[in-house]
C-alpha positions, 0 to 999 in steps of 0.5 A, a space after each residue: 023863263 028857261 029852266 037853268 038848273 040843267 045848264 048850271 049843272 052842266 057848266 058846273 061839271 065842266 068847271 069842276 074838271 078844270 074846263 072853261 065855259 062860254 056863258 052870258 053874264 050880267 053884262 056881255 058874253 064871258 069866258 069863265 072858269 074856276 078862279 082858283 084853278 091856275 091851269 084853267 085860268 091860263 087856258 083862258 089867257 091862251 085862248 084870248 091870246 092875252 098876256 097875264 099882265 092884263 088881268 081878268 075879273 072874277 064874279 061872286 054872288 055875295 059877301 061870303 066869297 068876298 070875305 074869302 078873297 079879301 081880308 080888307 074890303 073898304 066900306 066904300 065898296 059896299 056903298 058903291 055896290 048898294 047904290 050902283 044902277 048898273 053892273 059895277 066891277 071894283 078893283 080891290 087890293 090884296 086878293 087871296 085864295 084865287 089863282 096867282 095868275 089872276 092877280 094884277 102886278 099891283 096886287 089887285 083883282 077886279 070883282 063884281 057881285 052878280 044877281 043874274 040868275 045863271 051866274 048867281 046859281 053857278 057860283 052858288 054851286 061852285 062855292 068859288 069865284 067865277 072868272 069872267 072876261 069878254 068873249 073875244 081875242 085880246 085887242 078885238 072888239 067886245 062882242 055884243 051878241 053871241 053871233 058876234 063871237 069869233 068861231 075860234 073862241 066858241 070852238 076853244 071852250 069846253 062848254 057853251 051855255 045855250 042861254 040867251 043866244 039870241 039876246 043882244 047883250 048889255 054893255 060892259 060893266 063900270 070899273 072903279 079902282 078902290 084902294 085901301 088908302 081910300 083912293 078912288 079911280 074910275 077906269 071905265 064908266 
């Protein structure tokens, strides 16, 4: 088991200064930044050559950050996370306290609670949600391992977390849209 404390510290310093990182998530390799920093979020859109209408998700490490980001969280959300057998992203309505360019046109935001040690500890240190978007140019396939990430992505970030560089990643998370009106829509299984 690698000691991740130094890596968390380095990533935290970069993010705290408005930087963006390339890091292994609980699913695929991600590009991330402080989810409250609009300029850093914009840098990720630019790097991915992605329009803001295709919003990104955020990672949190528990209830406290969830309640900071959403005034209303349907009970169904907690039940889905409690019973999920794989990483599950929920798209919830009326987010707050995040960069405006993260919020979708329909006033929603995708969020996933992570337990993976590096992400969990980084978010704990940040005390803020962490942006997560796949480490690819928009429209290109999601890389399944570090070596599949395009050089322009690797060179376009401020810090590459040197963790699990040889590990083949899992697949992307399930995505479920959960409306305050209790409408449920599976976006990706």
